Every structure is written in C-alpha cells, then in structure tokens.
C-alpha positions in Angstrom: 0.0 0.0 0.0 1.3 3.4 -1.0 0.3 4.9 2.4 1.4 2.1 4.6 2.6 2.9 8.1 6.2 1.9 7.1 6.3 4.2 4.1 4.8 7.2 6.0 7.3 6.6 8.8 10.2 6.6 6.4 9.0 9.8 4.8 8.6 11.4 8.2 12.2 10.5 9.1 13.4 11.9 5.8 11.4 15.1 6.4 12.9 15.4 9.9 16.5 14.9 8.7 16.3 17.1 5.6 13.8 19.8 6.4 11.7 18.8 3.3 8.2 20.2 2.9 5.7 17.9 1.4 3.0 18.9 -1.1 0.5 16.0 -1.5 -1.2 15.6 -4.9 -4.5 14.0 -4.3 -5.7 11.2 -6.7 -6.5 12.2 -10.3 -9.6 10.0 -10.5 -11.7 11.6 -7.8 -15.2 12.2 -9.0 -15.9 15.4 -7.2 -18.0 16.9 -10.0 -20.3 13.9 -10.5 -23.3 12.6 -8.6 -23.9 13.2 -4.9 -22.9 9.6 -4.2 -19.6 9.9 -6.2 -18.9 13.2 -4.5 -19.3 11.7 -1.0 -17.2 8.7 -1.9 -14.4 11.0 -3.2 -14.5 13.1 -0.1 -14.2 9.9 2.0 -11.2 8.9 -0.1 -9.6 12.3 0.6 -10.4 11.9 4.3 -8.6 8.5 4.3 -5.5 10.0 2.7 -5.4 13.0 5.0 -5.6 10.6 8.0 -2.9 8.3 6.8 -0.5 11.2 6.1 -1.2 13.4 9.1 2.2 12.7 10.6 3.9 14.2 7.6 2.9 17.8 8.3 1.7 18.3 4.7 2.1 21.9 3.6 -0.7 21.7 0.9 -3.0 19.4 -0.9 -3.2 19.6 -4.7 -6.7 19.0 -6.0 -8.1 18.4 -9.5 -11.7 19.5 -9.9 -12.5 18.0 -13.3 -14.0 15.1 -15.1 -13.0 13.4 -18.4 -16.0 14.7 -20.4 -14.9 18.3 -19.7 -11.9 18.0 -22.0 -12.4 20.0 -25.1 -15.9 21.2 -24.1 -17.3 24.5 -23.1 -17.3 24.3 -19.3 -19.0 27.7 -18.7 -22.4 26.1 -18.2 -24.9 26.3 -15.3 -24.5 22.5 -14.6 -20.7 22.7 -14.3 -20.9 25.9 -12.1 -23.3 24.1 -9.8 -21.2 21.0 -9.6 -18.0 23.0 -8.9 -19.8 25.0 -6.2 -21.2 21.8 -4.6 -17.8 20.2 -4.5 -16.1 23.2 -2.9 -19.0 23.4 -0.4 -18.7 19.8 0.5 -14.9 19.9 0.9 -15.1 23.1 3.0 -17.7 21.7 5.4 -15.9 18.3 5.7 -12.4 19.6 6.2 -12.9 22.9 8.1 -9.3 22.8 9.5 -7.5 21.7 6.3 -9.5 23.4 3.6 -7.2 26.4 3.5 -4.4 24.1 2.5 -6.2 22.8 -0.6 -4.9 24.2 -3.9 -7.1 23.8 -7.0 -4.9 23.0 -10.0 -5.7 24.0 -13.5 -6.0 21.0 -15.7 -7.4 20.5 -19.2 -10.0 23.4 -19.1 -9.8 27.1 -18.4 -10.0 27.3 -14.6 -10.6 31.0 -14.7 -14.2 30.2 -15.7 -14.7 29.2 -12.1 -12.9 32.1 -10.5 -16.2 33.2 -8.9 -16.6 29.9 -7.0 -12.9 29.8 -6.0 -13.2 33.4 -4.6 -16.5 32.7 -2.8 -15.1 29.7 -0.9 -11.7 31.4 -0.5 -9.5 28.7 -2.1 -6.0 29.0 -3.4 -4.8 27.9 -6.8 -2.0 25.6 -8.0 -0.9 27.0 -11.3 0.4 24.4 -13.8 2.2 26.4 -16.5 2.6 23.4 -18.8 -1.1 22.7 -18.7 -1.8 26.3 -19.7 0.6 26.0 -22.6 -1.0 22.9 -23.9 -4.4 24.6 -23.9 -3.0 27.7 -25.6 -4.0 29.9 -22.6 -1.9 33.0 -21.9 0.0 32.8 -18.6 -0.8 36.5 -17.9 -4.5 35.9 -18.1 -4.3 33.5 -15.3 -2.0 35.7 -13.3 -4.4 38.6 -13.6 -7.3 36.5 -12.5 -5.7 34.6 -9.7 -2.6 36.6 -8.7 -3.2 36.7 -5.0 -4.5 33.1 -4.9 -1.5 31.4 -6.6 0.2 29.6 -3.7 2.0 26.8 -5.7 3.3 26.6 -9.3 4.0 23.4 -11.2 6.6 23.8 -14.0 7.6 21.3 -16.7 8.3 21.0 -20.4 6.0 19.9 -23.1 6.3 18.6 -26.6 4.0 17.2 -29.2 1.0 17.4 -26.9 2.8 15.6 -24.0 3.4 17.4 -20.7 5.6 16.7 -17.7 8.7 16.6 -19.9 12.1 18.2 -19.2 12.2 21.9 -19.0 15.1 21.6 -21.5 12.4 21.1 -24.2 11.0 24.6 -23.8 11.8 27.3 -26.4 13.7 30.4 -25.2 10.6 32.7 -25.2 8.5 30.3 -23.0 11.4 29.6 -20.6 12.1 33.4 -20.2 8.4 34.1 -19.5 8.2 31.3 -17.0 11.3 32.4 -15.1 10.1 36.0 -15.1 6.8 34.9 -13.6 8.5 32.8 -10.9 10.7 35.6 -9.9 7.8 38.0 -9.6 5.0 35.9 -8.3 5.7 32.3 -7.1 5.6 31.4 -3.5 6.4 27.7 -4.1 7.4 26.0 -7.3 7.7 22.3 -8.1 9.5 20.8 -11.1 6.9 18.2 -12.0 8.7 15.5 -13.9 8.8 11.8 -13.3 12.3 10.5 -13.8 15.8 11.5 -12.6 17.1 12.3 -16.0 14.3 14.9 -16.7 14.8 16.3 -13.2 18.5 16.8 -13.7 18.2 18.4 -17.1 15.3 20.6 -15.9 17.3 21.9 -13.0 20.3 22.6 -15.3 18.0 24.5 -17.6 16.3 26.5 -14.8 19.6 27.5 -13.2 21.0 28.7 -16.6 17.9 30.7 -17.3 17.7 32.2 -13.8 
C-alpha cells in the first residue's frame, strides 16, 4: 500500500532529517463533479488520505476538480458551475481545518471560468504552467485572474502534446516568460517531472535561465 505505516514513517524520518516540505497531490480519478454519491465517496477517499499522512505535516494538498468529459468542451455552463460549487462546499464543510491548505490545480480546461466559486469559498490555486501552454491559454491571463491566490506553481516542459517533460524542451521565449513569472509571483514552485534524467536536465535549464 502506498500509504502504509512503514512508508509514512520513512517519509517522516526523511522530512525530519532534511527539512523537506511535502506537497501532496490527491488522486487524479476523484469524482468530485459527478453525482452526490460519487462526491461523497471521493470526499471519503480524501479523508482516508489525510488521516494516513497526518504525521507528515503536509504543507498543501493539490486537487483536480475536473472530469474526463470536460476535456475540449465549453465548461461555462450552469451545470458545471453548480457542480463546482457543490464540490467546494462539501470539501469546506468536511475539512474545516485543512481546507485552507487545498490548492485547486488548472488541468485541461480554463480554470478562470470558475474564479467566482474559488473566490467565494476562499480557495488557493496551484498554477500548472505546462497545462496552460497545452491549452494555448496565456499565462498572464491566469496571473491577472488569480494573482493573490496562486500559492503553488508546477513547471515542466511539453512537446508534441505531451506534458511533464524536461524543461530543456522549452523554447527560449517560453522559458524566459516562466522564469520572469517565478521571480515576480511564485511562493512555491515544483518541477513536476517523473524521472531522474528529466529532473537533472530541468534543474540545469532552470539554473541557466535564472
């Protein structure tokens, strides 16, 4: 089990020895925008994860509020707004102490459509710059809409429609814009790649551009 007591204990020891801060990305397959039953089951799953990782002193929880059918569709509809609102209301009421540590991440739709709901429930945003680029959404649009709510940033390269690649794949203009944004706005940034080689080349690229 990914959240076994042994693994959590080892992560806690690593945190104590190194001073690491942990950002926990909640499961991608939560069904928070579906039926009431699916919403309750997803909230129960989140509750299980938060309980299992309580000893790790998690700094924030990254949350996707989406569903597969939203991809490529107009999400500015009354149904989606109601579902989004219902999900935030349920999370807020169920996790009154932790809800301020939830960060809603932009995924495969324009998150700014739901800025009203995010502001109403006073949530923060995790801005994934690679996801924005794949959608063709301007970085500055999201910054203007969510500037004071962006508490975490995910950075990675992208190529041929695939994200979470090395930052070394970014063109000069995109890399320059990203670095400028990080210097001016970011509180916390995570290089979100999934192998050591991409991490090393990403860090080299970032240091050179900085």
